[in-house]
C-alpha positions, 0 to 999 in steps of 0.5 A: 500500500505504501508503494502504491501511495508513492506511485500515485503521488508521483503520477498526480504531481504536475508541477507548479501553477501558473503555466499553460500545461505540461512541458513537452520535449523529447521522450524515449520509452523502452522496456520489455513486455512479458507474461512469464515468456517474452511477448513477441510481436506485441503492439505497443501503444503509448498515450501521453498527456501530450503526444502518442506513439506506437511500436512492436515488440521484438522476439525478446519482448523488447520495445522502444518508442521515441516521441519528439514532443511529449509530456508525461504522465503516459499510459503504455499498453501492449496487446498480443492476441487476448493478452493486454498489459499496462504500465505508467510513466509518471509525470516528471520522468526523465528520458529514457524511461524504462517501462516494463509491461507484465501482469504485475505492472497491470495490477499496479496500474489498475490500482493507481487508476 
C-alpha cells in the first residue's frame, strides 16, 4: 500500500501553477513486455498527456518508442492476441524511461487508476 501511495503521488504531481500545461520535449520509452515468456510481436501503444506513439515488440519482448514532443504522465499498453498489459510513466520522468509491461505492472496500474 505504501508503494502504491508513492506511485500515485508521483503520477498526480504536475508541477507548479501558473503555466499553460505540461512541458513537452523529447521522450524515449523502452522496456520489455512479458507474461512469464517474452511477448513477441506485441503492439505497443503509448498515450501521453501530450503526444502518442506506437511500436512492436521484438522476439525478446523488447520495445522502444521515441516521441519528439511529449509530456508525461503516459499510459503504455501492449496487446498480443487476448493478452493486454499496462504500465505508467509518471509525470516528471526523465528520458529514457524504462517501462516494463507484465501482469504485475497491470495490477499496479489498475490500482493507481
